[in-house]
C-alpha positions as CSV (number, residue, x, y, z in Angstrom):
1,M,269.7,-37.1,264.4
2,P,268.8,-34.7,261.6
3,P,267.3,-36.1,258.4
4,V,269.7,-36.9,255.7
5,P,268.6,-36.0,252.1
6,S,268.5,-38.7,249.6
7,S,269.4,-38.6,245.9
8,A,267.0,-41.4,245.1
9,S,263.9,-41.0,242.9
10,N,260.8,-39.3,244.3
11,T,258.8,-42.4,243.5
12,P,258.0,-44.2,246.7
13,P,259.4,-47.7,247.0
14,L,256.9,-50.6,246.7
15,S,256.1,-52.5,249.8
16,R,257.1,-56.1,250.3
17,E,253.5,-57.2,249.8
18,A,253.2,-55.2,246.6
19,L,256.4,-56.7,245.2
20,T,255.2,-60.2,246.1
21,L,251.9,-59.5,244.5
22,R,253.5,-58.2,241.3
23,R,255.8,-61.3,241.1
24,M,252.9,-63.7,241.6
25,R,251.0,-61.8,238.9
26,N,253.9,-62.1,236.5
27,Y,254.0,-65.8,237.2
28,W,250.3,-66.0,236.5
29,I,250.7,-64.2,233.1
30,A,253.4,-66.7,232.1
31,T,251.2,-69.6,233.3
32,A,248.2,-68.3,231.4
33,M,250.2,-68.0,228.2
34,L,251.3,-71.6,228.7
35,Y,247.7,-72.7,229.1
36,V,246.7,-70.9,226.0
37,A,249.5,-72.5,224.0
38,T,248.7,-76.0,225.3
39,M,244.9,-75.6,224.7
40,S,245.6,-74.3,221.2
41,L,247.7,-77.4,220.4
42,L,245.1,-79.6,221.9
43,A,242.5,-78.0,219.6
44,A,244.7,-78.7,216.7
45,Q,244.9,-82.3,217.8
46,V,241.1,-82.4,217.8
47,K,241.0,-80.9,214.3
48,F,243.3,-83.6,212.9
49,G,241.4,-86.4,214.7
50,Y,244.0,-87.3,217.2
51,T,242.0,-86.3,220.3
52,P,238.2,-86.5,220.9
53,G,236.5,-83.1,220.9
54,R,234.1,-83.2,223.9
55,P,236.7,-84.2,226.5
56,A,239.1,-81.6,225.1
57,L,236.4,-78.9,225.3
58,V,235.6,-79.8,228.9
59,L,239.3,-79.7,229.8
60,G,239.7,-76.3,228.0
61,I,236.8,-74.9,230.0
62,V,238.2,-76.2,233.3
63,A,241.7,-74.8,232.5
64,A,240.3,-71.4,231.6
65,S,238.0,-71.3,234.7
66,G,240.9,-72.3,236.9
67,T,243.2,-69.7,235.4
68,L,240.8,-66.9,236.0
69,G,240.1,-68.2,239.5
70,F,243.7,-68.2,240.4
71,Y,244.0,-64.6,239.1
72,A,241.3,-63.6,241.6
73,L,243.1,-65.5,244.4
74,I,246.4,-63.7,243.5
75,R,244.7,-60.3,243.3
76,F,243.1,-60.7,246.8
77,S,245.8,-63.0,248.3
78,I,246.9,-60.4,250.8
79,R,243.4,-59.7,252.0
80,L,242.6,-63.4,252.1
81,K,246.0,-64.0,253.9
82,I,247.1,-66.7,251.4
83,A,250.8,-67.2,251.5
84,P,252.7,-67.2,248.2
85,D,254.0,-70.7,248.6
86,V,250.5,-72.0,249.4
87,L,249.2,-70.2,246.3
88,A,252.0,-71.7,244.2
89,A,251.3,-75.2,245.5
90,M,247.6,-74.8,244.6
91,Q,248.4,-73.6,241.1
92,S,250.9,-76.5,240.6
93,L,248.4,-79.1,241.8
94,F,245.8,-77.7,239.4
95,A,248.4,-77.8,236.6
96,I,249.2,-81.4,237.5
97,G,245.6,-82.3,237.4
98,C,245.1,-80.7,234.0
99,T,248.2,-82.4,232.6
100,M,246.9,-85.8,233.9
101,A,243.6,-85.3,232.2
102,G,245.2,-84.1,229.0
103,Y,247.5,-87.1,229.0
104,A,244.5,-89.4,229.4
105,I,242.6,-87.9,226.4
106,A,245.4,-86.7,224.1
107,G,245.8,-90.0,222.2
108,P,249.0,-90.8,220.3
109,L,250.6,-87.3,221.1
110,R,250.1,-87.7,224.8
111,A,253.8,-88.0,225.6
112,S,254.3,-84.4,224.5
113,L,252.1,-83.2,227.4
114,L,254.6,-84.6,229.9
115,S,256.8,-81.6,229.2
116,M,254.1,-79.4,230.6
117,L,254.3,-81.2,233.9
118,V,258.0,-80.5,234.1
119,V,257.4,-76.8,233.4
120,A,254.7,-76.7,236.2
121,I,257.1,-78.1,238.7
122,A,259.8,-75.7,237.7
123,F,257.5,-72.8,238.1
124,C,256.4,-73.7,241.6
125,T,259.9,-74.3,243.0
126,F,260.6,-70.5,242.7
127,A,258.1,-69.8,245.4
128,M,258.5,-72.9,247.6
129,H,261.1,-74.5,249.9
130,R,263.1,-77.4,248.5
131,R,261.4,-80.0,250.6
132,H,257.9,-78.8,249.5
133,A,259.0,-78.8,245.8
134,L,260.3,-82.3,246.0
135,L,257.0,-83.4,247.7
136,L,255.1,-81.7,244.9
137,A,257.2,-83.5,242.3
138,G,256.5,-86.8,244.1
139,A,252.8,-86.1,244.1
140,A,253.0,-85.4,240.3
141,L,254.8,-88.7,239.8
142,A,252.3,-90.6,241.9
143,G,249.4,-89.0,240.0
144,M,250.9,-89.8,236.6
145,A,251.8,-93.3,237.7
146,G,248.2,-93.9,238.6
147,T,247.0,-92.4,235.3
148,M,249.4,-94.4,233.2
149,W,248.5,-97.6,235.1
150,W,244.8,-97.0,234.6
151,L,245.3,-96.3,230.9
152,Q,247.4,-99.4,230.2
153,A,245.0,-101.5,232.3
154,S,241.8,-100.3,230.6
155,D,243.3,-100.0,227.0
156,P,246.4,-102.1,226.6
157,L,246.3,-101.8,222.9
158,G,246.1,-98.0,222.8
159,H,248.4,-97.7,225.8
160,P,251.0,-100.5,225.7
161,P,252.3,-101.2,229.2
162,A,255.9,-101.1,228.1
163,V,255.5,-97.8,226.4
164,E,253.7,-96.3,229.5
165,A,256.4,-97.7,231.8
166,M,259.2,-96.2,229.7
167,S,257.4,-92.9,229.4
168,F,257.0,-92.8,233.2
169,G,260.8,-93.5,233.6
170,Y,261.6,-90.5,231.3
171,L,259.1,-88.4,233.2
172,A,260.5,-89.4,236.6
173,A,264.1,-88.6,235.6
174,A,263.1,-85.2,234.1
175,L,260.8,-84.2,236.9
176,L,263.1,-85.1,239.8
177,S,266.1,-83.5,238.0
178,T,264.1,-80.3,237.3
179,A,262.9,-80.1,240.9
180,L,266.4,-80.6,242.3
181,L,268.0,-78.0,239.9
182,A,265.2,-75.5,240.4
183,S,265.4,-75.9,244.2
184,E,269.2,-75.2,244.0
185,M,268.4,-72.1,241.9
186,T,266.0,-71.0,244.6
187,K,268.5,-71.5,247.3
188,L,271.0,-69.5,245.2
189,R,268.5,-66.7,244.7
190,R,267.7,-66.5,248.4
191,R,271.4,-66.3,249.2
192,M,271.8,-63.5,246.6
193,K,268.8,-61.7,248.2
194,A,270.4,-62.1,251.6
195,S,273.7,-60.8,250.3
196,K,271.8,-57.8,248.7
197,Q,270.2,-57.0,252.0
198,D,273.6,-57.2,253.8
199,L,275.0,-54.9,251.1
200,L,272.2,-52.4,251.5
201,A,272.7,-52.4,255.2
202,A,276.4,-51.8,254.8
203,V,275.7,-49.0,252.3
204,E,273.3,-47.4,254.8
205,T,275.9,-47.7,257.6
206,I,278.5,-46.0,255.4
207,R,276.0,-43.3,254.5
208,V,275.3,-42.7,258.2
209,L,279.0,-42.6,259.0
210,A,279.6,-40.1,256.2
211,T,276.9,-37.7,257.4
212,V,276.6,-38.1,261.2
213,D,279.0,-37.3,263.9
214,E,279.7,-40.5,265.8
215,L,280.0,-39.0,269.3
216,T,277.0,-36.6,269.3
217,S,274.7,-38.2,266.6
218,L,274.3,-34.7,265.1
219,A,275.1,-33.9,261.5
220,N,278.9,-33.8,260.8
221,R,280.7,-30.9,259.1
222,R,280.7,-32.6,255.7
223,H,276.9,-33.1,255.8
224,M,276.4,-29.5,257.0
225,N,278.4,-28.2,254.1
226,E,276.1,-30.2,251.8
227,L,273.0,-28.7,253.4
228,L,274.5,-25.2,253.1
229,G,275.2,-25.7,249.4
230,A,271.7,-27.0,248.9
231,E,270.3,-23.9,250.7
232,E,272.4,-21.6,248.5
233,R,271.0,-23.3,245.4
234,R,267.4,-22.7,246.4
235,S,265.8,-20.6,243.7
236,A,263.2,-18.9,245.9
237,P,264.8,-16.2,248.1
238,A,264.2,-16.9,251.8
239,T,265.5,-15.5,255.0
240,S,268.0,-17.9,256.7
241,C,270.2,-17.5,259.8
242,V,273.2,-19.3,261.0
243,A,274.7,-19.5,264.5
244,L,278.0,-20.7,265.8
245,L,277.8,-22.2,269.3
246,D,280.8,-22.9,271.5
247,L,280.8,-24.6,274.9
248,D,282.2,-22.4,277.6
249,L,285.4,-23.5,279.4
250,F,285.2,-26.9,277.8
251,K,289.0,-27.4,278.2
252,Q,288.6,-27.2,281.9
253,V,286.1,-30.0,281.9
254,N,288.6,-32.2,280.1
255,D,291.4,-31.2,282.4
256,Q,289.5,-31.6,285.6
257,Y,287.2,-34.5,285.0
258,G,288.9,-36.3,282.0
259,H,288.0,-36.8,278.4
260,A,285.3,-39.3,279.1
261,M,283.4,-36.7,281.0
262,G,284.1,-34.2,278.2
263,D,282.5,-36.7,275.8
264,A,279.5,-37.0,278.1
265,V,279.1,-33.2,278.2
266,L,279.2,-33.1,274.4
267,R,276.5,-35.8,274.1
268,G,274.4,-34.1,276.7
269,F,274.6,-30.8,275.0
270,A,273.8,-32.3,271.6
271,G,270.7,-34.0,273.0
272,A,269.4,-30.9,274.8
273,A,270.1,-28.6,271.9
274,H,268.5,-30.9,269.3
275,G,265.3,-31.1,271.4
276,A,264.9,-27.3,271.1
277,L,265.1,-27.1,267.3
278,R,262.3,-26.5,264.9
279,E,261.4,-29.1,262.3
280,H,263.7,-28.0,259.5
281,D,266.6,-26.7,261.6
282,T,269.9,-28.6,261.6
283,L,272.6,-28.6,264.3
284,A,276.0,-29.9,263.3
285,R,279.2,-30.6,265.2
286,W,281.5,-28.1,263.5
287,G,284.7,-29.1,265.3
288,G,285.7,-30.0,268.8
289,E,283.2,-28.2,271.2
290,E,282.0,-25.9,268.4
291,F,278.6,-26.4,266.7
292,L,277.0,-24.8,263.7
293,L,273.2,-24.2,263.6
294,L,271.4,-23.7,260.3
295,L,267.9,-22.1,260.6
296,P,266.3,-21.9,257.2
297,N,263.2,-19.6,256.7
298,A,264.0,-17.9,260.0
299,S,264.2,-14.2,260.9
300,P,266.9,-13.1,263.4
301,Q,264.1,-12.8,266.1
302,A,262.9,-16.4,265.4
303,A,266.4,-17.7,265.4
304,R,267.2,-16.0,268.7
305,Q,264.2,-17.7,270.2
306,V,265.5,-21.1,269.2
307,L,268.9,-20.2,270.7
308,E,267.2,-19.1,274.0
309,R,265.3,-22.4,274.2
310,I,268.7,-24.2,273.8
311,V,270.1,-22.0,276.6
312,T,267.3,-23.0,278.9
313,R,267.7,-26.7,278.2
314,V,271.5,-26.7,278.4
315,H,271.4,-24.8,281.8
316,A,269.2,-27.6,283.1
317,L,271.6,-30.3,282.1
318,Q,272.9,-32.7,284.8
319,I,275.9,-34.8,283.8
320,D,276.5,-37.9,285.9
321,G,279.8,-37.5,287.8
322,M,280.0,-33.7,287.5
323,P,279.2,-31.5,290.5
324,P,275.7,-29.9,290.3
325,E,277.2,-26.4,290.7
326,R,279.2,-26.9,287.5
327,R,276.6,-25.6,285.1
328,I,277.1,-26.2,281.4
329,S,276.8,-23.1,279.2
330,F,277.7,-21.9,275.7
331,S,278.3,-18.8,273.9
332,A,276.8,-18.1,270.5
333,G,277.2,-15.8,267.5
334,L,274.1,-15.3,265.4
335,T,273.7,-13.7,262.0
336,E,271.3,-13.5,259.1
337,R,272.4,-14.5,255.7
338,R,272.1,-11.7,253.2
339,A,270.5,-12.2,249.8
340,G,272.8,-14.1,247.4
341,E,275.6,-14.2,250.0
342,P,277.7,-17.3,250.3
343,F,277.3,-19.0,253.6
344,T,281.0,-18.8,254.2
345,E,280.7,-15.1,254.6
346,A,277.7,-15.4,257.0
347,I,279.5,-18.0,259.1
348,S,282.5,-15.7,259.2
349,R,280.3,-12.9,260.7
350,A,278.8,-15.4,263.1
351,D,282.3,-16.4,264.2
352,K,283.2,-12.8,264.9
353,A,280.0,-12.4,266.9
354,L,280.9,-15.6,268.9
355,Y,284.2,-14.1,269.8
356,R,282.5,-11.0,271.0
357,A,280.2,-13.2,273.2
358,K,283.3,-14.9,274.6
359,A,285.0,-11.6,275.3
360,A,281.9,-10.2,277.0
361,G,281.9,-12.9,279.6
362,R,280.6,-16.0,277.9
363,D,277.1,-17.7,278.3
364,R,275.5,-15.1,276.0
365,I,274.2,-14.7,272.5
366,E,275.7,-12.0,270.2
367,V,274.0,-11.0,267.0
368,A,276.0,-9.7,264.0
């Protein structure tokens, strides 16, 4: 089947791996900004005496180191063969650990850090399956439950058990709700992606049907007219030739062997002829048993050589169900397009040459 020109941009599309890498990098940028904002607030808490300075500094160094480390993992994840969902889970577990540590040292403003835990779970669900997201939310709850229990056990005055229990209840409700909602959004996004793929496949099918002859898999007349128009619009003058090819005595094939055999002959001819073309030549089914051949950047001598190769291949055709002595042949009219001439005029000359070939006994090439 001849190549079909596209009106799309000349920019090559990104590969699936590149798109995934770019999406993960965007997530990392958002996460890094969140870490910067959180650490800035934690530094403000230290300044106003709500949080001890040394633990906050250690946590800031750990958070910064982890953020840079994850950038390196994302950058080389394809080479390291780390799946996006695994990388998302690793980042989420790191964020959960940082939030637990921050909660333990934050002092009276510690409840505010619980919102960061909800954000971390929301981020990870966009790259993970629903079950894994819920497992991660459960791990976050278990980790925070242990942290809160340890805090109220070791410092019941600073961390009243009732306050910690109620804080945990609010966290559990928010975390599980966020995980469920985010997982539903992920499912919706995947369904939309699948629908988009189906739509693209349907558009591609329509495009093929609009440009390709269904029986022969050659270009159809509509697509050939588009190619002829594009050839006429070329700014640089170039020698081009066109040829009209018509199968000899094709009506007899249909009458004697049936239309199914006629279809088989058309398909066989199309395959044999297409195999004899040059790289940029295009053969189209022009109508019935007639075909139009466009030979850009070809002199009449070069174009005739292409037609003679087609003759050799077509003569060697063997169609199942047809007697071997019934040789397939065609007549052709060949002409060179004159400078600035519309292709309609060149095709008209080729058509007259084709009729001369038919009148001279068929199975021959006439040049106009």
